[in-house]
N, C-alpha and C positions, 0 to 999 in steps of 0.2 A: 504493500500499498504507499511507501514512501516510494517506492521508486517512480508508483503515478500522480505522487500529491506535492513532488519538494525537487525545484530544478537543480538543487545542488549535487541532490540524489542522482537525478539522472546523468548529468554532467559530469562525476564520478567516474558512472558506470561508462559511457556514450565516449566521452570525448576524447577518452585513448585511444579506444579501440578507432573511428573515426580518423583519426592522427596518422595511423596504424596503416591505416588502409589506404587513405586518400592517394595515393601515388601510383596504389598496390606497387608492382613488380617491375621489371626491366629485361627480360634475357638479353643478354648479348651473342652470343655465339648461335642460336636459331637461326633459320633459310625464314625469308618472308614466309613461303607459302606453309608453313611448319607453326608460321608466328601467329597467321591469320586463320589455321585453325585448332589452332589453341585456343584465341579469342573466341572463339564459332561454339568450341565445348562450354568456355567460361558460364557464353553468356546464354545458353540454350540450356544449363544447368543450374545458373545462379549462382554460383560459386562464390562468389565476390559476395555476394550477401546471406548464405549462407556461414559463411567464415566471419563476415562482420555477429552473425546472432547469436552463433556458439561463442565469442568470445564477447559479444556483453551478459551474456546469458551466464558465463562460467564464472563471470565477476560480479553479475549481481546474486548468483546463486552459490557460489562455490563452487560452482561445476559445472559440465557440460559434454554432450557426445555427439559428434556428428558421426553419425553410419553412414558407411559408404557404402555406395547402390553402384553394384555393375551389375550388367543383363544379364540373365542364365543365374546369376544366384542372388534375386532378390527375393529370392523363397523365405521369409526367413521360417513360416513354418515346419521344411522338411531341414528337421536338424541337424543331420549327420551332414548337410554343405553349411548351414551356419556355425555350428561349432569346432571345427574343422580353421585352420588357421590362414587368412587369406593367401594363395600364392599368387604371386606377380606377373608371371610365368601362362599364368591360364585367362587372363585377363585381354581380353581382345581390343586391337584396336576400334573405334568409337564405342566401346562397351559400358563406360564411366557415363552414371546417369545420374550424380551428384551427394551430397550432402545431404541428409535427412536428421534436421536436430534435436535433441532433446532434451531436457535438466533434471539434472539430478534427481531433483524431487518429485515429478512428475512423469518421467518415462523411463529413467535407466540406471536400473542399480549394478554397484560388481556386487560376483558372490566372493562366499569368502578365501576360494582356492588361488593361491596368490600367484607372479611368474618373476622375474630379473628380466629386465626388456628395456635397451637405450639408456642402462645408469643408473635403474632404479628399478624398485618392486612397483609390481602394478597387480591388479586381481586379470589373472589370465580367463576369465570370461564374466560377461557383463547379462541380466535380465532384460528384455524391454517387458515395457507395460503398458495394457491397456488404460483406458483414464478410467477405468472403475479398481487399476488396481493390481490386474489380473497381468500374471506372466504370458506373454504372446510370444515371446520365442527367445534363446540363449545363444551369444552370437561372442566368439574368440576375441580379445583383445586385437589381433591384427585388423578387426573388420571393424574398427572405431576408433575417430579423431578425438583425442580430452583434449577439454576446455576446462583447466585448475583455475580457481580463484587465488587467491592471495595463497601464495607457499605457506605452509605449517613445517614446525618443526616436527623431528618425525611421529613422536610419540599422537600429538596432536593431530598428523595426517592419519593413523593411525586411526585414532577415534574419528573422525569425520570419511572412515572410508574409504579414504584413498584420495580421497574430494579436494579441494583448498576452503578457507575463511571468503564467506562472502565484502567483497568492499564495502556497502554496507554494515556492517556489521563492525569494521575494523574503526567505523566514526559513528554508531548511531547516535551514543549519548551527547555530541555536536551536533548534532539533525534535530534530536527531538528539542535539544534547549532554545 
């Protein structure tokens, strides 16, 4: 509710993300036809908007995730494919469909099993929940892009199920005053 009603909170959550993504990125060594194809995929999938949403929700809620959608691999009801690690060699050109952004409180929950990946401990699997809180799918961590809020010390991070802290939580007392 603070995010909806308070411009300070809105700016704390959004300004850094908007500034970060303002110029997007620039590939120096790509051929013009490759750049054109890449920009087309970005427009078609709304990738920039999805990343912006994920980063903002990560800052607002302390964590969010983007489920990587690949043509032919989007049937999350089929547990055998979703629970296996994403194999980059199995992704065909043109099959990226975008990111489906879920916040940590209403859409995606880490499961207790952990793995060491990219220099840190992360949950091996995530449960995807519907609006009623029922688990509709279980996915491997390699199929998820994590947007973590404010970094926490290890014990606090564990208590928060490997998510971070909301930026709003860090300034709550000052905003309410």
